[in-house]
N, C-alpha and C positions, 0 to 999 in steps of 0.2 A: 395202691395198685389194683384195687378190686374192679375198676372200670377202665383200665388202661386201653383196651381195644376200642371201647366206645369212644374214648377221646381221640384215638387215632383215626377212627372212622369219621368223626366230626371234622377233624383237621384235614384229612385227605379227600373226603367226599363232600367237603363244605360247599362246593359249587353245585348249584342246581342244574348244571348241564345234565345231571342224572335225571332231572324231572322236567326237561323242557318240552316233552311230548311233541306236539305238532308246531311248536313255536318257531322252529327253524325251517318249517316247510315254506320255502321262499321260491318255489318253482314259478317260472314265467315272471320273475322279478316282482312279485306282489309283496314287497317288503313292508308295506304299510296297509295291510288288509282292512277294509272298511266294515267288515262283518260285525254285526251286533249280537252274535250268538253268545250263549253263556254255558259254562260247564264247570261243575264243582269236582275237584279231584282231592286226593289226600293232601297234596301240597297246598291246595286252597285252605283246607282246615288248619294246617300248620301256620299259614300266614295270618289267618284270622286270630289265632291265639297270640301271635306276636303283636297284633294290633289291639289286644286287650280283651278279646272274647275269652270267656272261661272255657275250660276243657269240656264242661257239661253242655254249654251252649253250642260250641262248635260241633259236638257229637250229635246234636239234634238234626244236623244237615246230612248225616251219613246216608239216609234213604235216597238222597238226591245224587249220590256219587256217580260220576261218569255218564250222567244223562245230559244230552244237549238240548238246550232251549233256544229256539230261533229268534225270540224277541223278548224285550224286558218284561212285557206284561205276563207272558206265560211263565217266565222265570220267577217273577215276584209272587204269582199266584201259587206256585209250588212250595213256597216257604212254609216250614212247619210251625212257625211262630211269627207274631207281629214284631217288626223291628222299627226303631226310630230312624229318622232321615240319615243321621251320621253312620249308624251301623249298616244301613242299606247301601250307602255310597261305598263303604269299605268292601262289602261282599260283592257288589257289582264290579268293582275294580279287579279283585282277585279271581273272579269267575269269568271275566271277559275272555273270549277266544281271540282277541286282537293279536296280530302277529308282531314281530319285532319292528320297531321304528329305527331307521338309520339316517343319520346326518353326516355329511362329509363335505370337504372343500371341492372334491372332484368326483365325478361319477361317469363310468363308461360301461359299455356292454359288448359282449362277444357272442353273437347269436350262433356261431358255428360250434362253440363249446357250451352254449346255454349257460353263460356265466355273466355275473355282474361284479364290477370292481369298484371299490370306494377307496379314495386316497385322501390323506391330509385331515388330521383331527377327526378321525372317524369315531362317532358315538352311536351306540345302539342301546335301546331300552325295551325291555319286555315287561309291560305293566303287570300282567297277571302273576309274574314270578318276582317282581321287584328287583330285576337284574339290570345293572348298568355295565355296559361294555365300552371300553375305549381302546384304540389301537391306531397305528400310523397307516396301515393298509388292511383292507378286508376284502376277501374274494369269496364270492358265493357261486357254487357250481351245482347244477342239477342234472340228473340223468334225463335223457330225452323221453323216456317212458316213466319218469318219476320213480325209477327203481333205486336211485340213491341221491343223497344230498351231502354236500361237503361245504364246510365253512372254514376258511383259512385266514388266520390273523397273523400279521407280521409287524414287528417293531413295537416294543413296549405294550404288549397285550396286558390289559387289566380288567378284571371282572369283579364287581362288588354285589353283594346281596346281604342286606341286614348288617350284622356285625362280621360278616365273612368276606374275605378278599383273597384273590389269587393273582399273581403276576408271573409273566414269563416273556421270553423274547419271541416265541413262536408257538402257535396253537393250531391244531387241526381237529375239527369235529366231523365225524363221518357217520352217516346212517344209511344202511342199505335195506331194501325191502326183503321180505322173506322168500321171494322167488323171482327169478329172472328168466328171460327167454333167449335162447341162443340157437344158431344154426348148427346142426349136427355135422361133424367133419365127414368129408367125402360123400355128402348127401345134400339134396335140396330141401330135405324135410326140416321142419322147425319143431323143436322140442323144448318143453318147459323143464328147466333144471332147478330143482329146489335147493336153495342154500339157506343156512341159518340167518335169521335177522341179525344185523350187526349195528351196534351203537358204541362208538369209541371216541374218546377224547385224548389226544396226545399233546403234551406240553413239553417244550424243549428250551433249554437255556435259562439259567438263573430263576428256576421255579421257586416261588415263595408263596406259601399258603398261611393265612392268619385268621384266627377267630378268638373270641374272648377266652375260650378254654385252652388255647395253645397255638402252636405254629409248627410248620414243617418246611424244610428247605431241601431241594434236590436239584440235580442237573436235568433229569428227565422224569416224566410221569405219564404212564399210560393207564387210562381208566377204561375198563370194559363195563359199560353201564348196565348191560343186561345180566351179565354174570356177577355183578357187584364185586369186581376183582380189580385190584390196583397193583402196578409194579413201578417202583421208584428206583432210579439209578443215580449213583454219585458220579462226580467228575473224575476223581482219583481217590487214592487211599489216605490222603492227608486229612487232618482234622477239618480243614476248611473245605475240602473237596468231597467228603463223605456226606451222606444223608444226615440231616439233623431233625429230630422230632422232640419238641418240648410240650409237655402236657401238664396243665394245672388241674389236678384231680379234685381239689376242693371246690373250684369253680364249677366243674362238671356235676359234682354231687349237689351243689346248691341249685343249679338249673334243673336237675332231675327231680328234686323234691318239689320245687315250685311248679314244674310242669304237671307232675302227678296230682298236686293238690289244687291246681288252677289258680295259685296265688301269683300275683305279679308285683315285683319290686319289693318284696318283704324278705327279711332275713330269718333264717332258722335259728334255733337256740344255739347250735354249735357255732354259727357265724358270729354271734354276739360275744363269744369268748375272744376278746381281743388278743389274749396271749396264746391263742392256738395258731401254730405255724402252718402255712398252706402245704398240702401234699403235692409234690411235684415229681415228675419223671422226665429224664433226658435220655435220648437214645441216639447213638452215632453208628452208622453202618455204611457199607459200600453199596448194598442193594437191599430192597425190602419188597416182600410180596404180601399183600393184605387181601384176605378172602372173607368177605362179610357173610356169605352163605355158609361157609364152613366154620365161622367164628374162630378164625385163626389168623395170626400175624407172624410172619417169618422175617428175620433180619439176618443177613450174612455178610461176611467180609470185615474182619477186624471190628467186631461189634463191642461197643461199650454202652452199658446201661447203668444209670445212677438214679436212685430214689432218695428223696429227702422228705421229712427231716430225720428218718431213721438211718440214713447214711449207709444204704446197701449199694455196693458197687459190684458189677459183674463184667468180666471181660471174657469173650469167647469168639470162636470162629463163626458160630451160628447160634442164634437164640430164637426160640419159637414160643409165642404166647398162645395158649388155648383157653377158650372161654365157654361159658354156658349159654343156653338160649337167651337168658336174660342179660347177657353181655357182662357177667361178672367173671373175673379172672379165676380160672381153675388151677392152672399150673404154668410154670416157666420151665422150658427145657433148654439147657445150654449144652453145647457140644464143641469138641475140638479145642483142646488146651484151655480148659475152663479154669478161671481164677476169680474168686470173689472175696470181698472184704466187708466186714461189719465192725463196729466199734468193739475192740477187744478180741477180734477173731479174723484170721485170714486162712483161706483154704484153696486147694487146687485139685483137679481130677480130670479124667478124660471126658466125663459127662457129669452133669449135675441136674437134678430134678427138684424144683421148688414147688411143693404142694401147698397152695394157698388155703385150701379147705382144712387139711389136717395140720397145717403150720409146721411142716417138716421139710428137711432137705436130705436127699439121697445122693451120695457121691459114689461114682463107679469108675473103676480103673485107675490104678496108681494114685489113690486118694491120700491127701495129706491135709491135716488141720493143725494150725498153731493157735492156741488160745492161752494167753498169759504165759506161764512157764511150762505148759504141757504141749508136746508134739505128738499127734496121733497119726499113724500110718496104717494103711490096709487096702485090700482090694475093693472093699465096699464099706462105707461108713454112713450111718444114719445120724442126723443132727436135728435138733429143734430149731425152727426159724428164730425163736427168741434166744438170743445169746445168753441171757441171764439164767436160763434153765440149765445150760451147760452139761446136758446129758447126751452121751453118744453110745451107740451099740452097733455091733456088727449085724448085717442082714444075714438071715439064715445061719446064724452062729459063725459067721466069717470072723477069723481072728483079727484083732486090732493090736498093734504094737504101740505102747506109750513110752515116751521118753520125757523125763523131767529135766528141764533146762535150768541153768542157774539164773539168778535174778539179773545178772549183768549180760546174759546172752543176747546178741543182736537178733533181729528177725531173720528166720531161716530163708524166707522168700517174700516178695511183695508182688502186687498185681499191677501197680502203676508207679 
């Protein structure tokens, strides 16, 4: 569980719609810009590492970040190190400012709305981000003063980038400029009204996101790309209708080690242990709110969380994951009719706090714990996360009632 939010971030923010920058700037229908300018961004450095550049080599280009070079000669001269032809071709591709290329069976324009419409086998490609887009219909709308851009995909929207993929029935990407000009009411004066810059991506209908590290399924997904904030919604409260998030923590840890060391395609010592079972987490909920800046993920509405291979199961009305700046899990807060199970132990309470640092569990409000033949009851109960320690104590000397059950006694309660 120690990197659950990072996995969720990867699965839910796996699209580089978050990093398209000016790639969607398709005003005046210049959807295949011939510009030969070059610009290195943080995304460029990430792509270089995926293409085999070591982390140290990619870091040498940091002084060139966000600087625009108008021709290949100036760009090449600014390189901090000599590169061979193959490496030069790779960096030229991912630094090119060429805009999206679009192919379709049919193309039409609406100059009154400053819009372009593509129909039939629509395929888009953004070379610098390695993004492939396919859909049945794509509509591009631009503000007359370039104060907003909108891209609308309808019918089998699919976006791929590296090992990441997202699908939905409908998608809308919107970007607005940080300020707009409007006529003041009851006056002929013109006034500039400042509004926050907006970049959002809304997906609707059969939303499916996949990556090597996991997958997520929902009915709706709204991404605020500037705030790094995502809201997912389920279709209904059934198992099939709720949000589903599956995370492979072992795969994430492997990738993290390789990225930090600059190693490509090599296994760590832990991976070589064939008998080591992968760490996985599954979450079901009616709604989820993920806030990358606050390092927090909140799930609500008939939430079920299961972690393997240690077989920890939690059911609650609301579960919140809180993380450190380094994206390691600090705590799990469960509220509203909480019930959790571990091998040999089942417990319930109004609230439960799982401290991943101290490896403890705090139960609050009508707390009950059944472990083997012992039933513990109290207003507040402290437990160790490790069932084998089997030690419980009252917080602030709160009394705990213990009942010894007979060996043949059935379970007092269950979570599922």
